[in-house]
N, C-alpha and C positions, 0 to 999 in steps of 0.2 A: 678086892683085897684091902686090908687095913694096915696102916703104918705102925711099926713098933715104936711108940713114943710114950713118955711118962704121963701119968695122970696130970691133967691140967694143961697139957699141950693143946694148941688150937686144932690139931689134926687127930686128937685122941678119939677113938671110937668111930671115926668117919671113914666111909668107903673111899678108896683112892683107885683111879684107873692104873692098871699095870703099865709098864713101860711100852710093851708091844701095843696095847690098846691106845695109849696116848699117841704113839707114832701113827697108828692107823687113823685116829681122829684128825691129827694134824695133816696127814696126807689127803684125807677127804676134803678138809677145808680148803687146802691149796688147790685141789682139783676143781672145786666149785668156783673159787675166785678166778682161776684161769679161764674157765668156761664162760663166766660172766664177762671177763675182760675183752673177749672177742679178738685176742691177739693171735689165735690160731697157730699155724706152724712157726710163727716167730717166737713162740714160748721157749724155743731152744736157745734164744739169744739172752744171755745173762751178762752181768758186769764181769763175772769171773772168766768168761770165755773171750771177752773183747780185749784187744790189746790197748792199754791205756794211752799209747801214743798213736793209735790208729794204723792204717795200712799204707799211708804215704811214706815215701823216703825223704821228702823235703822237710828240713828242720822247722820251717815256719808252720807248715801244716800239722806237723807232729805236736808242736807247742799248742796250737789252737785246739787240736783234738784232746790233748791232755786237760786243758782248761774246761772244755765242754764235758769231758768224762767226769771230772770232779764235780762240776756244777750239777750234772745229772744225778750222780750218786747222792749228793747232799739233799737235792730236792726230793728224790724218791724216799729218803729216810725221814723227811719232815716236809710233806707237801704244803706249800703256802704261796699264795700269789700266783702270778703267771710267769712261765718260762718260755721264751721264744728262741728257737734255733734257726739260724740262717746259714746259707752256704750253697754251693753248687751241687748238682747231682753227683752222688758218689762220695760225698764228704763224710757220711756216717750218721746222718740225722735219724734215719729210720731205725738203725741198730740201737741208738741211744734211747729212742722212745720205747722200743720193744723191751730193752733191758730195764727201763724204769717201770714199765707195766708189770714185769715179772717180779721185780723187787717189791713193789707195792703189795702184790698178792702174797709174797713170802712173809711180809710183815702183817698180813691180815687186813690190809686196806683195799677196799673195792676200787678198782681203776678200770676205766673203759677206754679201749684203743680202737681207732679206725682212721683210714685215710679219708680225706674230705670227699673225693669223687665217689668212693664206695658208700660213704655215709649217706650222701644225697640219693644214690641209687636205692639204698635200703629204705629210705623214707618214702621214695616214690612207690616202691613195690608194696609198701604198707597200705596203700589205697586200694590194691587189688582185692576183689571179693574172696579170693582163695588165700589171702594172707592170714597166717595164724595169729598175728599180732596187729592190733589196730594202730593206725598212724599216731593217734594221741598218746598211746602207751609208749610206743617206741620213741617218739619225740621227747616225751617227758623223761624217759630213762636216760637219754643222751644229755638233755639240757640240765638235768639235776644230778648227774653222776658225781660221786664224792671226789673223784679225780678223773679228769677227761684229758686224753692225749690224742691230738688231731695231727695226722701226718699229711703232707702234700697240700697244705693250704695254698691256693692260687692255681692249682692244676685242674680245678673243676670248671665245668662249663658255666659261664656267667649269664645264666638266664634270670629274668626277674624273679621267678619262683625260687631258684637256688639262692640268689642274693638275700631274699626275704627270710628264708628259713635259717640260713647261716647267720644272718644278723640277729635273728631272734634268739638263737642258741647262745651266741657269744655276748650279746647285750645282757641277757639274763645272768650269765656267769660273771660278767664284768661288774654288774651292779651289786651282786651278792659276794663278789670277790672269791668265787669258788676256785679251788686249785685247778689250773689248766695249763697244759703243755702243748705247744704248737711248733711244728716244723714247717718252715715256709719254703714253698717251691717258687723260685723266681725272686723278684724284688718287692719291697713294700710299695714302691711307686705303681706297681701293676694293680694293687688292690683298690677297691672303691673307698672313697673318702671316709665314710663312717667307720669301716672296719680298720682302715689304716690308722685313724685317730686313736682307736682303742689300743692297737699294738704299739703305738708311739708314746703311750702314757707311762712315763718313767716311774711314776709313783706306785704302779702295780706290776708292771712288766719288766722282767730282767731279760735282756737280749744277749745271746751267746753266739758269736760268729765263728763258723768252722772254715771260713774262706770267703773270698769275694764272690758274690753271686754275679753271674754274667748278666749284662744288660740285655734288654729285649731287642732294641732296634738301633739305639744311638751308639756311635763310636766316639771315644774320647778324642778331643782335639790333640793332634800329634805334637803340638807345641809343648804340652805339659811334660812329655817324656824328655824333651831336650832341656827344659828348665829345672825339673825336679831335683836332679843330682846336685846342682850347685846352689839352689835357692832354698836354704834351710834357716831355721832360727839361729843356729850356731854360726852361720857365715854372714849374718846380717850385721853391718857395721854402723853403730849408732853415732859415729863421729861424722859421717857424711863426707861430702867432697868440699872441704874447707867451709863447712857449715858454721854459722855463728852459734852462740849459746842457745838462742831461741830455736834455731833449726835442729840442733842436736837434742834438745829437750823434746821437740815434736817427734823425732825419730824414736826416742826412748818410750814415749807414750804410745806410739803406734806399735812398737814391738811388744810392749806389755799387753795392749788390747788384743793383739793377734794371738799371743800365747794363751790368754784367758779364753778367748773364743774357741781356739783349737781344742782345749781341754773338754769343753762341753758346748758344742754349737747351739746357740739360741738367739733368736732375733736376727737382725741384720747388722753387719759390720761394713761401714762405708768408709773407704780410704780415698782422700782427695789430695791433689798436689800436681806439680809440673811433671812432665815426662822425665822418667829416669830417677825420681826421688826415692824409690824403693817400694812403691805400692804393690807391684806385681810380685816382687820378692816375698813380701809378707803373705800375700794371698796363696802363693805356691807353697810356702812353708806350712801354712794351715793344712793344705792338701796332704803334704808329706806326713804330718802328724796324724791325720785321720786315717791315712793308708797304713801307718804303723799299727793302728788299732783294728785293721781289717776292713775298713770302709773304702769306698771308691767315690769320692765327691765328683760331681760333674764340673769340668772346667770348660769355659767358652770364652774365646777372644771375640769381643762383640762384633767387629767388622766381618770376621769369618763366620760367626753364627748367622748373621743376616744372609750371607751368601749361601750358607747351608740350607736355610729355610726357603730361599728362592729356588734352589735346586730341587727341593722336594716336590715342586709343582711339575717337574719334567715327567713326561710319560716313561722315560727310561729309568726313573728313580726306583731304587729297590725298597723304599719306604715311603709312606704317605706323609704329607705335611701334618695332618692331624695327629699321627702317631708321634712324630718328632716334637711337635709343639707341646703335646701333653706331657711327654717325658721331661722336657725342660721345665715346665711349670710345676711338676710334681716331684722332681729330684729331691731326695732327702737333704742334700746340701749342694747348692749351686754356687759356683764362682763365676761372676761376670767380670771380665777383665777389659779395661780401657773403654768404659762407657764414655761416649763423647768423641771417640776417634772415628766413628762410622760416618758414612755419607748421610746427611740429614734430609732424607726424602720423606714425604708424607707416609709412604708405606712402611719405611723403617721405623719411624717414630710410633706408628700405630702398633706394630708388632712388639716393639720393646715395651710400650706402655701396657699392652695386654699381658705380657709375661710378668711385669712388675706388679700389676694389679692382682693377678691371681695368686702370686706368691705372698703379696702383702696381706690379702684377705685371709689366706690360710696360715699366715705367720710362719712360713717355712724358712729355716736357717739359710741365709744368703750372704755371700761376701761380694761386694762391688767395689771395683777401683774406678775412680772417675778422673779423667784427664782434665786438669784445670779446676774450676770452681763449679759448685752446684748451680750458680746463677747462669752459667753458660748452657745449661740444659733447658729443654722445653719446660714450661711451668708445671704441666701435668706430671711429668716425670720427677722434677725436682721436689714437688710437694710430697711425694711418697718417701723420698730419701731424707726428708726433714721431720718425719714423724718420730718424735722423741719417745713415744710409748713402745716403739719397736726397734728403732735405729740408733746405733752408736756411731756418731759421725766423728771421724778422726782426721783432721787436716794435717798434712805433713808440709812443713815450711822449709825443708832443706832443698838445695839446688840439685840439678841433674848430676848423678854419679859419673856419668860418661863425659861430662864437660871438662873444660880445662881446670887445672888446680892440682892440689896435693894427691887426690885419689884417682886422677884421670888415667894413670898408667897401671892401676891395679887390675886384678883379674876378675873382680866381682862386680860386673856391670849390673845395673838395675833398670827396671822399667817402672 
């Protein structure tokens, strides 16, 4: 059919598809894109059918899902960079990835969806003589997809072959900055170092947390739950316990450094000073701030940490020493409290040194409170804490909050 338009109009004399034909063409295009997308039965999941607040009745989880829902919609409308969803099973990550895949198809953007375990199975089957698609063709289709959505990263079997293929796909997409969406199963600390480094690159990857992912083996030191409600930035008193002007200034500097670190943890923050001057209070306040943002830093009181490591050697232990040690070394944010308060045995010094070396080499965000002075620590440990390229060293010159003086009868005791 031809449009009834005046002479000189761009559409004058040109054939135009009728509305029914245009609808049919649009439907065929959507069907082709959905078939390419591999989303399968999940094609029923759209943003329109999802509740923007999610399925949880908890206000905090509803808020998290709303933020993730909005981020997913905005990304699907204009795919760019990498988007990483984290959170426990049942948080809604798969539904968001499916809705994003469908939205891309609706907008005419080819997007490929798959769970990582299934993807690796598909690649393995491509080697079979009966496979209709060669391995190279299937691998290139995934690696070069205009938009790639990978579900359940971390749930796959970590064989050398699987690691190699997954790294090849993601390294290619990372180097070319191809639009990629990933839903993480578990925690970042479970992933191999090269892949974890890619996902921690804040220049390309935006992380959206739908809830705290459960840890794999470690349990949080119970001390943190007792301290967290009362040790916040708001309750930190920079006047100290009859501290002189220099002591109060050191408390102000320490508070400011802790606040800055808590906003975006990077490098190491080392707080030194006498027992009770406020070091632990600030370290716990940092944990509170990161928890408010949906993260769960690992807190360890050093003397108890060493006891925990020793217990891992017991035949009755429910976890292995290697598992626990690796999780401490690779925790996204680690707080080591009261370094220097432990029994100084050769074994203890060796283990602490190994932890510090691994985190130092990987430059993982770490908060350390030191009882006394760095000079009181073994030279090998102290040298790591003096590395100005990584460490911000903040001495606190105020006296013990719990000692005698103006603040001794207060309710806000500090370590």
